[in-house]
Structures are given as structure tokens and as C-alpha cells.
SEZAMAR-417360 format. One record per residue (C-alpha): x, y, z; residue in one letter; residue number from 1. Coordinates in steps of 0.001 Angstrom, whole numbers. Example, Ala and Ser with C-alpha at 12.3 -4.5 7.8 and 13.67 -1.06 7.14 Angstrom:
# residues 2
<site><east>12300</east><north>-4500</north><up>7800</up><residuo>A</residuo><num>1</num></site>
<site><east>13670</east><north>-1060</north><up>7140</up><residuo>S</residuo><num>2</num></site>
This chain:
# residues 132
<site><east>150066</east><north>-82890</north><up>-51486</up><residuo>M</residuo><num>1</num></site>
<site><east>148738</east><north>-82329</north><up>-54552</up><residuo>K</residuo><num>2</num></site>
<site><east>149189</east><north>-78924</north><up>-54869</up><residuo>S</residuo><num>3</num></site>
<site><east>152716</east><north>-78505</north><up>-54076</up><residuo>E</residuo><num>4</num></site>
<site><east>153406</east><north>-76513</north><up>-57496</up><residuo>K</residuo><num>5</num></site>
<site><east>150313</east><north>-74053</north><up>-56437</up><residuo>F</residuo><num>6</num></site>
<site><east>151762</east><north>-73245</north><up>-53144</up><residuo>L</residuo><num>7</num></site>
<site><east>155495</east><north>-72649</north><up>-54410</up><residuo>R</residuo><num>8</num></site>
<site><east>153632</east><north>-69998</north><up>-56780</up><residuo>S</residuo><num>9</num></site>
<site><east>151423</east><north>-68160</north><up>-54503</up><residuo>Q</residuo><num>10</num></site>
<site><east>153129</east><north>-65085</north><up>-52519</up><residuo>K</residuo><num>11</num></site>
<site><east>150191</east><north>-65121</north><up>-49173</up><residuo>I</residuo><num>12</num></site>
<site><east>149842</east><north>-67070</north><up>-46243</up><residuo>L</residuo><num>13</num></site>
<site><east>147118</east><north>-65905</north><up>-43960</up><residuo>R</residuo><num>14</num></site>
<site><east>148371</east><north>-67539</north><up>-40850</up><residuo>L</residuo><num>15</num></site>
<site><east>146533</east><north>-68478</north><up>-37820</up><residuo>A</residuo><num>16</num></site>
<site><east>147836</east><north>-68430</north><up>-34051</up><residuo>T</residuo><num>17</num></site>
<site><east>145882</east><north>-68624</north><up>-30561</up><residuo>I</residuo><num>18</num></site>
<site><east>147229</east><north>-66078</north><up>-28127</up><residuo>D</residuo><num>19</num></site>
<site><east>147289</east><north>-67299</north><up>-24308</up><residuo>G</residuo><num>20</num></site>
<site><east>143483</east><north>-66201</north><up>-23991</up><residuo>T</residuo><num>21</num></site>
<site><east>142576</east><north>-68580</north><up>-26413</up><residuo>G</residuo><num>22</num></site>
<site><east>141557</east><north>-65499</north><up>-29011</up><residuo>V</residuo><num>23</num></site>
<site><east>142928</east><north>-66127</north><up>-32332</up><residuo>P</residuo><num>24</num></site>
<site><east>145631</east><north>-63275</north><up>-34480</up><residuo>H</residuo><num>25</num></site>
<site><east>145465</east><north>-63935</north><up>-38094</up><residuo>I</residuo><num>26</num></site>
<site><east>148134</east><north>-62328</north><up>-40259</up><residuo>V</residuo><num>27</num></site>
<site><east>149211</east><north>-62396</north><up>-43875</up><residuo>P</residuo><num>28</num></site>
<site><east>152222</east><north>-63164</north><up>-44373</up><residuo>V</residuo><num>29</num></site>
<site><east>155020</east><north>-63759</north><up>-47126</up><residuo>W</residuo><num>30</num></site>
<site><east>156226</east><north>-67772</north><up>-47171</up><residuo>Y</residuo><num>31</num></site>
<site><east>158279</east><north>-70243</north><up>-48296</up><residuo>M</residuo><num>32</num></site>
<site><east>157118</east><north>-73557</north><up>-49235</up><residuo>Y</residuo><num>33</num></site>
<site><east>159331</east><north>-76125</north><up>-49207</up><residuo>W</residuo><num>34</num></site>
<site><east>159901</east><north>-80133</north><up>-48507</up><residuo>N</residuo><num>35</num></site>
<site><east>156139</east><north>-80170</north><up>-47281</up><residuo>T</residuo><num>36</num></site>
<site><east>156915</east><north>-77359</north><up>-44554</up><residuo>K</residuo><num>37</num></site>
<site><east>155567</east><north>-73575</north><up>-44768</up><residuo>F</residuo><num>38</num></site>
<site><east>158587</east><north>-71345</north><up>-43622</up><residuo>Y</residuo><num>39</num></site>
<site><east>157769</east><north>-67497</north><up>-42507</up><residuo>V</residuo><num>40</num></site>
<site><east>160851</east><north>-65400</north><up>-41548</up><residuo>G</residuo><num>41</num></site>
<site><east>159646</east><north>-62322</north><up>-38260</up><residuo>T</residuo><num>42</num></site>
<site><east>161026</east><north>-61429</north><up>-35152</up><residuo>N</residuo><num>43</num></site>
<site><east>160478</east><north>-62646</north><up>-32246</up><residuo>T</residuo><num>44</num></site>
<site><east>158726</east><north>-59787</north><up>-30615</up><residuo>R</residuo><num>45</num></site>
<site><east>155746</east><north>-60090</north><up>-32959</up><residuo>T</residuo><num>46</num></site>
<site><east>152447</east><north>-61367</north><up>-31913</up><residuo>R</residuo><num>47</num></site>
<site><east>152463</east><north>-64530</north><up>-33896</up><residuo>K</residuo><num>48</num></site>
<site><east>155863</east><north>-65268</north><up>-32538</up><residuo>A</residuo><num>49</num></site>
<site><east>155165</east><north>-64553</north><up>-29230</up><residuo>K</residuo><num>50</num></site>
<site><east>151790</east><north>-66979</north><up>-29783</up><residuo>N</residuo><num>51</num></site>
<site><east>153591</east><north>-70097</north><up>-30956</up><residuo>I</residuo><num>52</num></site>
<site><east>156075</east><north>-69830</north><up>-28004</up><residuo>R</residuo><num>53</num></site>
<site><east>153179</east><north>-70620</north><up>-25996</up><residuo>K</residuo><num>54</num></site>
<site><east>150880</east><north>-72393</north><up>-28231</up><residuo>N</residuo><num>55</num></site>
<site><east>152221</east><north>-74526</north><up>-31552</up><residuo>S</residuo><num>56</num></site>
<site><east>148800</east><north>-75128</north><up>-32862</up><residuo>K</residuo><num>57</num></site>
<site><east>148068</east><north>-72891</north><up>-36310</up><residuo>V</residuo><num>58</num></site>
<site><east>145897</east><north>-72534</north><up>-38570</up><residuo>S</residuo><num>59</num></site>
<site><east>146773</east><north>-71661</north><up>-42271</up><residuo>F</residuo><num>60</num></site>
<site><east>145177</east><north>-70694</north><up>-45637</up><residuo>C</residuo><num>61</num></site>
<site><east>146638</east><north>-70198</north><up>-49111</up><residuo>V</residuo><num>62</num></site>
<site><east>144108</east><north>-69603</north><up>-52089</up><residuo>D</residuo><num>63</num></site>
<site><east>142958</east><north>-67201</north><up>-55038</up><residuo>V</residuo><num>64</num></site>
<site><east>140387</east><north>-66627</north><up>-57210</up><residuo>G</residuo><num>65</num></site>
<site><east>136905</east><north>-64672</north><up>-57502</up><residuo>V</residuo><num>66</num></site>
<site><east>135330</east><north>-66585</north><up>-60349</up><residuo>R</residuo><num>67</num></site>
<site><east>135377</east><north>-70039</north><up>-61551</up><residuo>S</residuo><num>68</num></site>
<site><east>137258</east><north>-72089</north><up>-63122</up><residuo>P</residuo><num>69</num></site>
<site><east>140411</east><north>-70100</north><up>-60953</up><residuo>D</residuo><num>70</num></site>
<site><east>139497</east><north>-71045</north><up>-57178</up><residuo>I</residuo><num>71</num></site>
<site><east>142114</east><north>-72783</north><up>-55817</up><residuo>I</residuo><num>72</num></site>
<site><east>143019</east><north>-73039</north><up>-52253</up><residuo>G</residuo><num>73</num></site>
<site><east>145192</east><north>-75023</north><up>-49752</up><residuo>V</residuo><num>74</num></site>
<site><east>144119</east><north>-74681</north><up>-45991</up><residuo>M</residuo><num>75</num></site>
<site><east>144931</east><north>-76695</north><up>-42914</up><residuo>G</residuo><num>76</num></site>
<site><east>146297</east><north>-77313</north><up>-39508</up><residuo>T</residuo><num>77</num></site>
<site><east>149480</east><north>-77805</north><up>-38076</up><residuo>G</residuo><num>78</num></site>
<site><east>152072</east><north>-77469</north><up>-35284</up><residuo>R</residuo><num>79</num></site>
<site><east>154472</east><north>-74343</north><up>-35877</up><residuo>A</residuo><num>80</num></site>
<site><east>157704</east><north>-73832</north><up>-33854</up><residuo>K</residuo><num>81</num></site>
<site><east>160032</east><north>-71373</north><up>-33587</up><residuo>L</residuo><num>82</num></site>
<site><east>164074</east><north>-71616</north><up>-35952</up><residuo>I</residuo><num>83</num></site>
<site><east>166569</east><north>-69240</north><up>-33542</up><residuo>L</residuo><num>84</num></site>
<site><east>169727</east><north>-70682</north><up>-34856</up><residuo>K</residuo><num>85</num></site>
<site><east>171055</east><north>-67135</north><up>-36700</up><residuo>K</residuo><num>86</num></site>
<site><east>173074</east><north>-69042</north><up>-39391</up><residuo>E</residuo><num>87</num></site>
<site><east>169715</east><north>-70703</north><up>-40543</up><residuo>L</residuo><num>88</num></site>
<site><east>167618</east><north>-67994</north><up>-39815</up><residuo>V</residuo><num>89</num></site>
<site><east>169812</east><north>-65619</north><up>-42144</up><residuo>E</residuo><num>90</num></site>
<site><east>169902</east><north>-68286</north><up>-44747</up><residuo>K</residuo><num>91</num></site>
<site><east>166100</east><north>-69307</north><up>-44889</up><residuo>L</residuo><num>92</num></site>
<site><east>165117</east><north>-65610</north><up>-44397</up><residuo>A</residuo><num>93</num></site>
<site><east>167282</east><north>-64701</north><up>-47677</up><residuo>K</residuo><num>94</num></site>
<site><east>165745</east><north>-67804</north><up>-49444</up><residuo>K</residuo><num>95</num></site>
<site><east>162357</east><north>-66301</north><up>-48679</up><residuo>I</residuo><num>96</num></site>
<site><east>163045</east><north>-62582</north><up>-49694</up><residuo>L</residuo><num>97</num></site>
<site><east>164247</east><north>-63478</north><up>-52869</up><residuo>L</residuo><num>98</num></site>
<site><east>161208</east><north>-65051</north><up>-53756</up><residuo>R</residuo><num>99</num></site>
<site><east>159696</east><north>-61494</north><up>-53324</up><residuo>Y</residuo><num>100</num></site>
<site><east>162470</east><north>-59524</north><up>-54587</up><residuo>F</residuo><num>101</num></site>
<site><east>165135</east><north>-59415</north><up>-57271</up><residuo>K</residuo><num>102</num></site>
<site><east>168090</east><north>-59646</north><up>-55130</up><residuo>N</residuo><num>103</num></site>
<site><east>169024</east><north>-58585</north><up>-51193</up><residuo>M</residuo><num>104</num></site>
<site><east>170534</east><north>-54928</north><up>-52415</up><residuo>K</residuo><num>105</num></site>
<site><east>167120</east><north>-53918</north><up>-52355</up><residuo>N</residuo><num>106</num></site>
<site><east>166340</east><north>-51295</north><up>-49534</up><residuo>K</residuo><num>107</num></site>
<site><east>162985</east><north>-53335</north><up>-48190</up><residuo>S</residuo><num>108</num></site>
<site><east>164612</east><north>-56622</north><up>-48153</up><residuo>A</residuo><num>109</num></site>
<site><east>167423</east><north>-55363</north><up>-46816</up><residuo>Q</residuo><num>110</num></site>
<site><east>165349</east><north>-53732</north><up>-43605</up><residuo>Q</residuo><num>111</num></site>
<site><east>163186</east><north>-56680</north><up>-43415</up><residuo>L</residuo><num>112</num></site>
<site><east>165818</east><north>-59081</north><up>-43573</up><residuo>F</residuo><num>113</num></site>
<site><east>168082</east><north>-56988</north><up>-41031</up><residuo>D</residuo><num>114</num></site>
<site><east>164724</east><north>-57117</north><up>-38256</up><residuo>Q</residuo><num>115</num></site>
<site><east>163889</east><north>-60921</north><up>-39093</up><residuo>T</residuo><num>116</num></site>
<site><east>165813</east><north>-63099</north><up>-36000</up><residuo>D</residuo><num>117</num></site>
<site><east>163520</east><north>-66149</north><up>-36213</up><residuo>C</residuo><num>118</num></site>
<site><east>161578</east><north>-68278</north><up>-38590</up><residuo>I</residuo><num>119</num></site>
<site><east>158236</east><north>-69710</north><up>-38338</up><residuo>I</residuo><num>120</num></site>
<site><east>158040</east><north>-73451</north><up>-39633</up><residuo>Q</residuo><num>121</num></site>
<site><east>154697</east><north>-75022</north><up>-40149</up><residuo>I</residuo><num>122</num></site>
<site><east>154694</east><north>-78666</north><up>-40122</up><residuo>T</residuo><num>123</num></site>
<site><east>150411</east><north>-79033</north><up>-41564</up><residuo>P</residuo><num>124</num></site>
<site><east>149194</east><north>-82054</north><up>-40042</up><residuo>R</residuo><num>125</num></site>
<site><east>145673</east><north>-81793</north><up>-41839</up><residuo>K</residuo><num>126</num></site>
<site><east>145316</east><north>-80178</north><up>-45071</up><residuo>V</residuo><num>127</num></site>
<site><east>141934</east><north>-79610</north><up>-47479</up><residuo>T</residuo><num>128</num></site>
<site><east>142516</east><north>-78712</north><up>-50966</up><residuo>E</residuo><num>129</num></site>
<site><east>139768</east><north>-77199</north><up>-53481</up><residuo>W</residuo><num>130</num></site>
<site><east>139783</east><north>-76592</north><up>-57227</up><residuo>K</residuo><num>131</num></site>
<site><east>137096</east><north>-75108</north><up>-59022</up><residuo>Y</residuo><num>132</num></site>
């Protein structure tokens, strides 16, 4: 993907999942882009995690800019799965949180880490990129 540097530099991914009745659910999430996949820390009780358990199809969008020449974005569809293995969840959750906090001593960082019991792994299938 040409936009790997852009994806690693951004902080918010909009993630769309589908509930049991076919209704989309979209949320802004913190993420990490690594090795052609997105990783999102969450809790198994969240709507997005529950939706992914029932339907692995997702859409996503990372974008910036309201004025040219800095209008850049990546959107796509893919498959998501929940990573539940405790050791791997903790390792990935720390890496994600350290993109947003200087260290894990921060109270908010620790609270988020403590609430994270799964990682959503998104494997993009179809991707569209733009830059103006």
C-alpha cells in the first residue's frame, strides 16, 4: 500500500461493523497499523467486538484535510477477528497505547490498558486511497 507512512502517522480510524440485524455501527478508534493490518484495542463487551463475533466484515476510513493540497485518505473493506490470548492482547495493547501516551504510567493509559481484554485485527481486502 502506497499510504503506509500516512497510516502509521495518523491517530484515528473510523471502524464500521454490522450488527445482527444488518445495521452498520461506526466508531472512531485508536489503532496501530503494522505489517499490512490494523490493530485496535477494545473490550469484548463493546458493540464493535460483539458485532465482529457475529460478522467479520468491516469497513474502515483514515483521512485528513478539508482544504487542498492536504486532503489525504485511505478507506476500505476487510475482515476482522478478535485476538483473545491474554499475553498477545497485553503486548499489542501497550504498543497501541504508547502511540497516544508518553508512557504507561499515565492514569488514563493504565485505565484503558486494564479495560482492554481483546484486540481487533483487521485484514484489509479492498482499499481505496486518495490525495489532493
